[in-house]
C-alpha positions in Angstrom: -20.8 -17.6 13.8 -21.7 -17.6 10.1 -20.0 -14.5 8.6 -22.2 -14.5 5.5 -19.3 -14.7 3.0 -19.5 -18.4 2.0 -19.3 -18.5 -1.8 -17.7 -15.1 -2.1 -14.5 -14.8 -4.2 -11.5 -13.4 -2.3 -8.4 -12.1 -4.0 -5.5 -12.1 -1.5 -2.4 -10.4 -2.6 0.7 -11.4 -0.7 -1.3 -14.5 0.2 1.5 -17.0 0.1 3.2 -16.3 3.5 2.7 -14.6 6.9 -0.3 -12.4 7.3 -1.5 -13.0 3.8 -1.4 -16.7 4.1 -3.2 -16.6 7.4 -5.9 -14.4 5.9 -6.3 -16.6 2.8 -6.7 -19.7 4.9 -9.2 -18.1 7.3 -11.3 -16.7 4.5 -11.3 -20.2 2.9 -12.5 -21.7 6.2 -15.4 -19.3 6.1 -16.3 -20.6 2.7 -14.7 -18.1 0.4 -13.2 -19.1 -2.9 -9.6 -17.8 -2.6 -7.1 -16.6 -5.2 -3.7 -16.7 -3.6 -1.5 -14.1 -5.4 2.2 -13.4 -4.8 5.5 -12.8 -6.6 6.6 -15.4 -9.1 9.7 -16.0 -6.9 7.3 -17.2 -4.2 5.7 -19.8 -6.4 6.5 -22.7 -4.0 4.9 -20.8 -1.1 1.8 -20.0 -3.3 1.4 -23.8 -4.1 1.8 -24.6 -0.4 -0.9 -22.2 0.6 -3.3 -23.4 -2.1 -2.6 -27.1 -1.2 -3.3 -26.3 2.5 -6.6 -24.7 1.7 -7.6 -27.6 -0.6 -6.6 -30.3 2.0 -8.8 -28.5 4.5 -11.7 -28.7 2.1 -11.6 -25.3 0.6 -11.3 -24.1 -3.0 -8.3 -22.0 -4.1 -6.1 -21.2 -7.0 -2.6 -19.7 -7.1 -1.6 -16.6 -9.2 2.0 -15.6 -9.7 2.3 -11.8 -10.3 4.2 -8.7 -9.3 1.4 -6.6 -7.8 3.4 -3.4 -8.1 3.0 -3.6 -11.9 -0.3 -2.6 -13.4 -0.3 -5.2 -16.2 0.4 -8.0 -13.7 -2.4 -6.9 -11.4 -4.9 -6.8 -14.3 -3.7 -10.3 -15.4 -3.9 -11.7 -11.9 -7.4 -10.5 -11.4 -8.4 -11.8 -14.8 -7.0 -15.2 -13.9 -8.9 -15.2 -10.6 -12.1 -14.2 -12.5 -11.6 -17.0 -15.0 -10.9 -19.7 -12.4 -13.3 -18.6 -9.6 -15.3 -15.6 -10.6 -14.7 -11.8 -10.2 -13.4 -10.9 -6.7 -16.0 -9.7 -4.2 -13.2 -9.3 -1.6 -9.7 -7.8 -2.2 -6.9 -7.9 0.3 -4.0 -5.6 -0.6 -0.8 -6.8 1.0 2.5 -5.9 -0.6 5.8 -6.1 1.2 7.4 -2.8 2.2 10.8 -1.4 1.2 13.9 -2.1 3.1 15.2 -0.2 6.2 17.3 3.0 6.1 17.5 6.4 7.6 17.0 9.5 5.5 20.7 10.0 4.8 21.0 6.3 3.7 18.4 6.4 0.9 18.2 8.2 -2.4 15.4 10.2 -3.9 14.7 7.4 -6.3 14.1 5.1 -3.3 11.2 7.2 -2.3 9.7 6.9 -5.7 10.1 3.2 -5.7 8.5 2.9 -2.2 5.5 4.9 -3.4 5.2 2.7 -6.4 5.3 -0.4 -4.2 2.9 0.8 -1.4 0.5 3.2 -3.0 0.3 2.4 -6.7 -0.1 -1.3 -6.0 -3.2 -0.4 -4.0 -4.5 1.9 -6.8 -4.0 -0.8 -9.4 -5.8 -3.5 -7.4 -8.8 -1.2 -6.6 -9.1 -0.2 -10.3 -9.1 -3.9 -11.3 -11.8 -5.1 -8.8 -14.0 -2.0 -8.6 -16.3 -2.5 -11.6 -17.6 -5.9 -10.4 -18.1 -4.6 -6.9 -20.0 -1.5 -8.0 -22.1 -3.5 -10.4 -23.3 -5.9 -7.7 -23.4 -3.2 -5.0 -21.2 -5.2 -2.6 -17.5 -5.3 -1.9 -14.8 -5.5 0.7 -11.4 -4.0 0.3 -8.8 -4.3 3.1 -5.3 -2.9 3.0 -2.7 -4.5 5.3 -0.7 -1.5 6.3 1.2 -0.5 9.4 0.7 1.5 12.5 3.9 3.3 11.5 1.9 5.1 8.9 0.5 7.2 11.7 3.1 6.9 14.4 6.6 5.9 13.1 8.5 4.2 15.9 11.8 6.1 16.4 13.7 2.9 17.2 13.4 1.5 13.7 15.0 3.1 10.6 12.0 2.8 8.2 11.7 6.2 6.6 10.8 4.8 3.2 8.0 2.5 4.5 6.7 5.0 6.9 6.4 7.7 4.2 4.9 5.5 1.5 2.5 3.7 3.8 1.1 6.9 5.1 0.1 8.0 1.6 -2.2 5.0 1.4 -4.3 5.8 4.5 -6.0 8.9 3.1 -6.3 7.2 -0.2 -8.3 4.4 1.5 -10.4 6.9 3.4 -11.2 8.8 0.2 -12.2 5.6 -1.5 -14.5 4.7 1.3 -16.2 8.1 0.9 -16.6 7.6 -2.9 -17.9 4.1 -2.9 -19.7 3.6 0.3 -23.0 4.3 -1.6 -22.2 1.2 -3.7 -22.0 -1.1 -0.7 -18.2 -1.2 -0.8 -16.2 -0.9 2.3 -12.5 0.1 2.4 -10.5 -0.2 5.6 -6.8 -0.1 6.6 -5.2 -2.5 9.1 -2.5 -0.8 11.1 -0.3 -3.8 12.1 2.2 -3.7 14.9 4.8 -6.3 15.7 3.5 -9.4 14.0 5.6 -12.6 14.1 5.7 -13.4 10.4 8.6 -15.3 8.8 9.8 -12.1 7.2 9.7 -10.2 10.5 11.5 -13.0 12.4 14.3 -12.8 9.8 14.4 -9.0 10.2 14.6 -9.4 14.0 17.6 -11.7 13.6 19.3 -9.3 11.3 18.6 -6.3 13.6 19.8 -8.3 16.6 23.1 -9.1 14.9 23.6 -5.5 14.0 23.0 -4.4 17.6 25.1 -7.2 19.2 22.2 -8.7 21.1 20.2 -11.9 20.9 16.9 -12.0 19.0 15.1 -12.6 22.3 16.7 -9.5 23.9 15.8 -7.5 20.8 12.2 -8.6 20.8 11.9 -8.0 24.5 13.1 -4.4 24.0 10.8 -3.7 21.1 7.8 -5.0 22.9 8.5 -3.5 26.3 6.0 -0.7 25.5 3.4 -3.0 24.0 0.7 -3.5 26.7 0.3 -7.2 25.9 4.1 -7.6 26.1 4.5 -9.9 23.1 4.6 -10.1 19.3 1.2 -10.8 17.7 0.4 -13.7 15.5 -0.6 -13.7 11.8 -3.8 -15.5 12.8 -4.8 -12.7 15.2 -4.4 -10.2 12.4 -6.3 -12.4 10.0 -9.2 -12.7 12.3 -9.7 -8.9 12.2 -9.4 -8.8 8.5 -11.9 -11.7 8.0 -14.5 -9.9 10.2 -14.0 -6.7 8.1 -14.8 -8.8 5.0 -18.0 -10.2 6.6 -21.6 -9.1 6.3 -21.5 -8.0 9.9 -18.9 -5.3 9.0 -21.0 -3.5 6.4 -21.1 -0.4 8.5 -17.4 -0.2 9.1 -15.5 1.7 6.5 -12.8 4.2 6.1 -11.2 3.1 9.3 -7.6 2.8 10.4 -7.7 -0.2 12.7 -4.8 -1.0 14.9 -3.9 -4.7 15.5 -0.8 -4.0 17.6 -1.4 -5.3 21.1 -2.1 -1.7 22.3 1.2 -0.2 21.1 -0.7 2.7 19.4 -0.4 5.5 21.9 -3.4 7.7 21.0 -6.8 7.2 22.5 -8.3 7.9 19.0 
């Protein structure tokens, strides 16, 4: 199926690993020109993703930037624009804060979490919005978490749960404001996705609890209807569809990609 996005410029934050890399590669397969943006510390992973896209026949550039810093976001989007053109598609994907219960974290940790999760989204939208509004077409997708709506009690993620939840009504409000400009804004509510980062966290958590990683994953996914961890590619497929011409009437949505773990019927 031709998704109608060949030649579009896609800016993929967090595009060097895991869900971001899978998304960058799939968008490139659909003919998008892809800017792979990630932290300077991940420069090697950025280069690997860019090389993989180019070897497969796609066009990509790498951008090293801290996407929680406004100046870095503006510079990264400017570099993308210089190399490929202004972004028509923007994927917001910034890693969340570390684990902890309420009594384990400080007030300042909540401020930092909000800066990481919410302000990074705001900075990116401000940077890509003028071009999208001018051409009356744009796709913005935020890779978030189902925990923004339904925090799992078995995981001590109060910082991420709180900060990610703030982004969901932001995205809904953006969809209300800019739908008339042909811009869609959607939130992906991920569940247990088997990224490298998540696998490392599983190992850490298993060691803490005195069980094997396999036992931990089995316990975490016992209430997931498909009874397994999802793949980055499965998540990337949903994101890529949302970026397509076919998804022009889908906006302001909180879309679960979680194997059915989300309990509510709506």
